[in-house]
C-alpha positions in Angstrom: -0.2 0.3 -0.1 1.9 3.0 -1.1 -1.1 5.4 -1.1 -4.2 6.2 1.1 -7.8 6.7 0.3 -9.6 9.2 3.0 -13.3 8.1 2.9 -13.9 10.7 5.6 -14.6 13.8 3.3 -18.0 14.0 2.4 -19.4 15.5 -0.9 -20.2 19.2 -0.6 -21.2 19.8 -4.4 -20.7 23.2 -5.3 -19.8 24.7 -1.8 -16.4 23.2 -2.3 -15.5 26.3 -3.9 -16.9 28.7 -1.8 -15.3 26.1 1.0 -12.1 26.5 -0.7 -12.0 30.5 -0.8 -13.3 30.7 3.0 -10.0 28.6 4.1 -7.7 30.1 1.2 -8.4 33.2 3.3 -8.3 32.1 6.3 -4.9 30.5 5.6 -4.0 34.1 4.5 -4.5 35.5 7.3 -3.2 33.4 9.4 0.2 34.0 7.4 0.1 37.7 7.2 -1.3 38.1 10.9 1.8 35.8 12.1 4.4 37.3 9.7 3.3 40.9 11.0 4.0 39.9 14.8 7.4 38.5 13.8 8.2 41.4 11.6 7.1 44.0 15.0 9.5 41.6 17.3 12.7 41.6 15.0 12.6 45.5 14.0 11.5 47.0 17.2 14.6 47.0 19.8 12.3 47.5 22.8 10.5 43.8 22.0 13.8 41.8 22.1 12.5 41.0 25.5 12.2 37.0 26.4 8.3 36.9 26.7 8.0 38.6 23.2 10.9 36.3 21.7 8.8 33.9 23.0 5.6 34.9 21.3 7.5 35.4 18.0 8.6 32.1 18.3 4.7 30.7 18.6 4.1 32.8 15.4 6.8 31.0 13.8 5.3 27.7 15.0 1.6 28.9 14.1 3.4 29.2 10.4 5.1 26.0 10.3 1.7 24.2 11.2 -0.4 26.2 9.2 1.6 25.5 6.2 1.5 22.1 7.0 -1.9 21.7 7.4 -3.3 24.2 4.9 -2.6 23.4 1.3 -3.2 19.6 1.5 -6.2 20.6 3.3 -7.1 23.1 0.2 -6.3 20.3 -2.3 -8.6 17.9 -0.7 -11.9 20.4 -1.2 -11.3 20.4 -4.7 -10.5 17.2 -5.5 -12.8 14.0 -5.8 -10.5 11.6 -4.9 -8.8 11.8 -1.8 -6.0 10.2 -2.1 -2.0 10.6 -0.2 0.8 9.0 -0.5 2.3 7.1 2.5 5.2 9.3 2.7 3.3 12.3 2.5 0.7 10.8 4.9 3.8 10.3 7.6 5.3 13.7 6.7 2.3 15.4 7.6 1.8 13.1 10.9 5.2 14.7 11.5 4.5 18.1 10.8 1.2 18.3 13.0 2.6 16.4 15.5 5.6 18.2 16.0 3.8 21.6 15.5 1.8 20.6 19.0 4.6 19.4 20.8 6.6 23.0 19.9 3.3 24.6 20.7 3.3 23.0 24.2 6.8 23.6 24.7 6.9 27.1 23.8 3.8 27.7 26.7 5.8 25.9 29.1 8.7 28.1 28.9 6.5 31.0 28.6 4.8 30.1 31.6 8.5 29.4 33.2 9.2 33.2 32.4 6.4 34.5 34.3 6.9 32.5 37.0 10.8 34.2 37.4 9.6 37.3 36.5 6.8 37.1 39.5 7.9 35.0 42.2 11.6 35.7 41.8 12.0 39.3 40.3 15.6 40.1 41.4 16.8 36.8 39.8 14.6 37.8 36.4 18.0 39.0 34.7 19.9 36.4 35.5 17.9 33.1 35.0 16.4 34.8 32.3 19.5 36.3 30.4 19.6 36.2 26.0 21.7 33.4 26.0 19.7 31.0 28.4 16.7 32.4 25.9 18.5 31.3 23.3 18.9 27.7 25.0 15.6 27.5 26.0 14.4 28.1 22.4 16.3 25.5 21.0 15.2 23.1 23.0 11.8 23.3 22.5 12.3 22.5 19.0 14.8 19.8 19.8 13.6 17.6 21.8 10.0 17.1 20.0 11.6 16.4 16.7 14.1 13.6 18.1 11.1 12.0 19.9 8.4 12.5 17.2 11.3 11.3 14.0 12.2 8.1 16.5 8.2 7.5 16.7 8.1 7.8 12.8 10.3 5.9 11.8 9.4 2.9 14.3 5.5 3.6 12.9 6.9 3.5 9.1 8.2 0.0 9.8 4.7 -1.5 10.7 3.0 -3.7 8.5 -0.3 -2.0 7.6 -3.9 -3.5 7.3 -5.4 -1.3 4.4 -5.4 1.6 3.2 -8.7 2.9 3.5 -9.3 5.5 6.0 -12.7 5.4 7.2 -12.1 7.8 10.1 -9.1 10.2 11.0 -9.9 10.8 14.8 -12.0 8.1 16.6 -14.8 9.1 18.9 -16.2 6.5 21.3 -20.0 7.1 21.7 -21.6 4.9 24.7 -25.4 3.7 24.0 -27.1 3.7 27.3 
């Protein structure tokens, strides 16, 4: 099986073009808003502080995640057949999972930054020096990348039991 057939998509007929335009506008808004924030933090010297740098990291991650999701979704909106190659599927899995992991880790270091600022204000400049901010920022990207690379490599090696994917997310339902 070198391709997967995503059977979860329903036919929306002529509304697919309207949905495509709406999603394309949403994607464009996400890209432009995040780029504006990143450029503002980069250009304005007074914003070169840890919290603003972490906000810029969140925006970079948002660009990464949305670029990993929206182009394929836009293609699927206009397509009648929803086939995805195995390599493209695992690439998208990797991008979406790393996006989520980066987001959680960035929010974690933002929480740590606020903890230091509120609970240890006299030690803030020592603990959140530019060197430590760079270290924390690099660790945010390295650990999830390594962990998820290993996970994906191990998953790729498993045999597949089919190529039709009925549900992307499984939601269990109990009947009373």
